[in-house]
N, C-alpha and C positions, 0 to 999 in steps of 0.2 A: 295233197294226195301224192303218194309215191307211185312211180311207174312200176311196171312189172319187173321183178328182180330177174337178173340174167339166169335163164335156164330153169327157173322155179315156178313160174305162173302164180306168183303171190302178189297181192295188192293190199296195202294198208289204207284204211279209210278212217276219217276223223269225224264224220257226221253223216246224216241221212242223205244230204244233197250229193255227197261224193259217191255213196252207195248207189243212188239213183243214176248218176252219170255213168258209172261203170256198167250198170245193168243195161242202160240204153245202148252203150257201145257194144256190149256183148251180144245183144239181141240181133244186131245187124248181120251176124254170121249164121243165124239159125235158118233152117229150111224145114219144109213139111217133112214129118216123120221123126224129127229130133225130139229127144227127151232130155230134160234138164232136171237133175236130181239135186236137191238142196239139203245140206246136213248142218246141224249145229244146235246149240242150246236155245232155249226160249229167249227171245229178245235180241238175238245176234244180228238180225237183218234179213232173214230169209224172205219174209213177207214184203218188206220194202223193196228188196231186189226183184222179187217176182212181179209185184205190181208195176214197177217201172219198166221192166222188160216187156211185159204183156202190153202195156199201153204203147210202147215203141213199135209193136207189131201191128199197129193200125187199129187197135181196139178203142172204140169211142165210148163204150159203156163204162160205168164206174167199176173198178176192179176191187173186189172185197175178198177177204180171207174166207175160204170155204171150210172153216173149221168144223161146223156142224153138219154141212151137207156133203162133205168129202170132196166133191168136184163141182166146179163152175165151168160152164162152156161160154166162150166168147167168139164173136165173129170179128176177124181182122183180115190182114192180107191172106192168111190161111186160118182155118179153125184153130183156136187156142184153148187148151184144157188146163185148168189150175186145180191141182189136188192138194189137200192137206190131209195126210193119213194119220195124224196124231191120235185120232179117236177110233181108228180101225182096230177092231178086236180080234179079227181072224182073217185069213186069206179068203174065206167064204164071203165076207163082207164085200171084198173087191170083185170076186167072181159075180156076185149078184148085181153089181154096178155095171158089169160088162167091161171091166178094165182093159181087156185085150183089144177091144174095138178102139179104145183111146190110144193105147201104147203102140199099136201096129197100124193105126189109121193114117190119114192124110194131114193131120194137124200137128201142132207142137204142144208137148206136155211139159208142165212145170210141176214137180212133185216135192212138196215140203215134207220134212221128216222121212225122207226116202229110206233111211237106215231101218225103218220098221217093216219095210216090204222088200228088202234087198233080194231075197230069193225069187221074187216075181219080175225083177227088172231085166230087160234085155241086156246083152253084153255091151253094146256100143252106145253109151249114154254120156252126156256131160255130167260131171260131178263137181259140185261147188260146195266147199266147206267153209263155214263161218265160225270164227273163233274169237273169243275175247282175248285181249292182250293185257299186259300189266297196267296199261293206262285206261282209265274209265271211258275216255272219248274215242278209243281206237277199236277197230275190228280188223282182223286178218281174214282176207278172203283168198282161198286157195282153189285154183281151177285145175281140174283134170279133164283132158279132152279125150274123146273116143280114140282108142288105139294107143293111149299112153300107158 
């Protein structure tokens, strides 16, 4: 696994174990009220990253993808909310869920497919982009921190 490149906030991973390790390390800086937005194609590592980071926040329950329920709630060191908005068809779907209570609450939110609800996101969120590289076993993970 390569270390973060100077001044770029990019990490290259070669397997799921490396992605999990990065997620666990990343989660250590999170606090109540943070929102982590995950971007990237299907199979790039968004769910693996989310699951590992969420477990690192003290969640004992099995962490599963909320693809069909849109959001799962977990009890950890702070409340943790895991969104998968891939199947959200309109902003109204999120309003009906009461998304503002999650986004502006006392928990930590992980949002997969965040690009689909960009206009609803607060300004200061963590943005993590997952990209395929030319090598089948590699993923590029690019971090943008609030205020960057």
